[in-house]
C-alpha positions in Angstrom: 57.6 -1.7 -89.8 54.0 -2.1 -88.6 51.4 -4.1 -90.5 49.2 -1.1 -90.7 50.8 1.9 -92.4 48.8 5.1 -91.9 50.0 6.3 -95.4 47.9 3.4 -96.9 44.7 5.4 -96.1 45.8 7.9 -98.7 46.4 5.1 -101.1 42.9 3.6 -100.7 41.9 4.3 -104.3 44.6 2.0 -105.5 42.5 -1.0 -104.6 40.3 0.0 -107.6 43.1 -0.3 -110.1 42.2 -3.9 -111.2 38.4 -3.7 -110.9 37.6 0.1 -111.3 33.9 -0.5 -112.0 33.4 -2.2 -108.7 35.4 0.3 -106.8 33.5 3.2 -108.3 30.2 1.5 -107.3 31.5 1.0 -103.8 32.6 4.7 -103.5 29.3 5.9 -104.8 27.5 3.8 -102.2 29.9 4.8 -99.5 29.6 8.5 -100.2 25.8 8.2 -100.4 25.7 6.6 -97.0 27.4 9.6 -95.5 25.0 12.1 -97.0 22.6 13.8 -94.5 19.3 12.2 -94.3 17.4 11.2 -91.2 20.8 11.3 -89.5 23.2 14.2 -89.6 26.8 13.9 -90.9 27.9 14.4 -87.2 25.7 11.5 -86.1 26.9 9.3 -88.9 30.5 10.1 -88.1 30.0 9.0 -84.5 28.4 5.8 -85.7 31.4 5.3 -88.1 33.8 5.9 -85.2 32.0 3.4 -83.0 31.9 0.7 -85.7 35.5 1.4 -86.6 36.4 0.5 -83.0 34.1 -2.5 -82.9 35.7 -4.0 -86.0 39.2 -2.7 -84.9 40.1 -1.1 -88.2 42.9 1.5 -87.5 42.4 3.1 -90.9 38.7 3.6 -90.1 39.5 4.9 -86.6 41.9 7.5 -88.1 39.4 8.5 -90.8 36.4 8.7 -88.5 38.2 10.5 -85.7 38.9 13.2 -88.2 35.4 13.1 -89.6 34.0 13.5 -86.1 36.1 16.5 -85.4 35.2 18.1 -88.8 31.5 17.5 -88.2 31.5 19.2 -84.8 31.9 16.3 -82.3 34.2 16.7 -79.3 36.4 14.2 -77.6 33.8 13.5 -74.9 31.1 12.6 -77.4 33.6 10.5 -79.4 34.7 8.6 -76.2 31.0 7.9 -75.4 30.6 6.4 -78.9 33.7 4.3 -78.4 32.4 3.0 -75.0 29.0 2.2 -76.6 30.8 0.1 -79.3 32.9 -1.6 -76.6 29.9 -2.4 -74.5 28.1 -4.0 -77.4 31.2 -6.0 -78.4 31.7 -7.1 -74.8 28.0 -8.1 -74.5 28.2 -10.0 -77.8 31.2 -12.0 -76.5 29.3 -12.8 -73.3 26.1 -14.0 -75.0 28.1 -16.2 -77.2 29.3 -17.9 -74.0 25.9 -19.6 -74.0 27.1 -21.5 -77.0 29.9 -23.0 -74.9 27.3 -23.8 -72.2 25.1 -25.6 -74.7 28.1 -27.5 -76.0 29.1 -28.6 -72.5 25.5 -29.6 -71.7 25.4 -31.9 -74.8 28.6 -33.6 -73.7 27.7 -33.8 -70.0 24.3 -35.4 -70.5 
């Protein structure tokens, strides 16, 4: 059995069983974030898909893959969003390499 069970996505609301008031607030905020505003639902779904890959959440990847398709994105657009997230994550790893350089510089003085 895998650590991530895709059926858990359908059980997400169970996390609110013990603190329903906090879960309700989260869900209201989460839904409001997805409403159309300066960005369309399609654009927000692509952002969600990219972030899902950056944070490596399989539940979010599943959810936002569906959301992207439902809002009119195609696989080419989704793949570009995934590459953008990957490029940013890769760049962030590289820039943090300067921390290692600084650490070595302190020791090597």
